[in-house]
C-alpha positions as CSV (number, residue, x, y, z in Angstrom):
1,X,152.7,104.6,47.5
2,X,152.5,100.7,47.8
3,X,150.0,98.7,49.7
4,X,152.1,98.5,52.9
5,X,152.4,102.3,53.1
6,X,148.7,102.7,52.6
7,X,148.0,100.2,55.5
8,X,150.4,102.1,57.8
9,X,148.7,105.4,57.0
10,X,145.2,103.9,57.5
11,X,146.3,102.4,60.9
12,X,147.6,105.7,61.9
13,X,144.4,107.5,61.0
14,X,142.3,104.9,62.7
15,X,144.2,105.2,66.0
16,X,144.1,109.0,65.8
17,X,140.2,108.9,65.3
18,X,139.6,106.5,68.2
19,X,141.8,108.6,70.6
20,X,140.6,112.0,69.4
21,X,137.5,111.9,71.5
22,X,139.4,111.7,74.8
23,X,142.7,113.3,74.2
24,X,143.3,116.7,75.6
25,X,145.4,117.5,72.5
26,X,147.8,119.7,74.3
27,X,150.5,117.0,75.0
28,X,149.5,114.8,72.1
29,X,149.4,117.5,69.5
30,X,153.1,117.6,68.8
31,X,153.4,113.7,69.1
32,X,150.8,113.3,66.4
33,X,152.4,115.8,64.0
34,X,155.8,113.9,64.5
35,X,154.2,110.5,63.7
36,X,152.4,111.9,60.8
37,X,155.6,113.4,59.3
38,X,157.4,110.0,59.9
39,X,154.7,108.2,57.9
40,X,154.8,110.7,55.1
41,X,158.6,110.5,55.0
42,X,158.2,106.7,54.6
43,X,155.6,107.1,51.9
44,X,157.3,109.7,49.8
45,X,160.8,108.6,50.5
46,X,164.0,110.7,50.3
47,X,164.9,113.0,47.4
48,X,167.9,112.7,45.2
49,X,169.5,116.1,44.9
50,X,173.0,117.0,43.6
51,X,174.2,113.4,43.5
52,X,173.2,112.6,47.2
53,X,170.0,111.5,48.9
54,X,168.4,113.9,51.3
55,X,165.5,113.7,53.7
56,X,162.5,115.8,52.8
57,X,161.7,118.8,54.9
58,X,158.6,119.3,56.9
59,X,157.4,122.0,54.4
60,X,157.9,119.7,51.4
61,X,156.0,117.0,53.1
62,X,153.1,119.5,53.8
63,X,153.0,120.5,50.2
64,X,153.2,117.0,48.8
65,X,150.5,115.6,51.1
66,X,147.8,117.9,49.8
67,X,145.5,117.4,52.9
68,X,145.4,119.2,56.2
69,X,147.4,117.8,59.0
70,X,145.8,115.5,61.5
71,X,145.6,118.1,64.3
72,X,143.7,120.6,62.2
73,X,141.4,117.7,61.1
74,X,140.7,116.6,64.7
75,X,140.1,120.2,65.7
76,X,137.5,120.5,62.8
77,X,135.7,117.3,64.0
78,X,135.5,118.8,67.5
79,X,134.1,122.0,66.3
80,X,131.6,120.0,64.2
81,X,130.6,118.0,67.4
82,X,130.2,121.2,69.3
83,X,127.8,122.5,66.5
84,X,125.9,119.2,66.9
85,X,125.6,119.7,70.6
86,X,124.3,123.2,70.2
87,X,121.5,122.0,67.8
88,X,120.4,119.2,70.0
89,X,117.1,119.5,71.9
90,X,117.3,120.7,75.5
91,X,116.0,117.5,77.0
92,X,118.8,115.2,75.4
93,X,121.4,113.9,77.8
94,X,124.5,115.1,75.8
95,X,123.0,118.6,75.7
96,X,122.3,118.5,79.5
97,X,125.8,117.3,80.2
98,X,127.3,119.9,77.9
99,X,125.3,122.7,79.6
100,X,125.7,121.0,83.1
101,X,122.0,120.9,83.8
102,X,121.7,117.6,85.4
């Protein structure tokens, strides 16, 4: 992976992290997975098999990346935030908004 590919991946993660707080993740989920696979295909490149170049399958990309996909990661972050809200004191504004006790 060269420097340009690292910058592309970091930019992608940054945009995903900024948007994850407001996205509903129903419509955007598939788009995020497609973009993630495109980036991985660029980073890992095609494979040379039987005398010809072939694009890597989605399964191969998953195995090579060794990290969970962005949708699973965002879901984990949201669950973590939910746990944080549950532990907040009752008089805190985020807790009041969450439990709708305004």
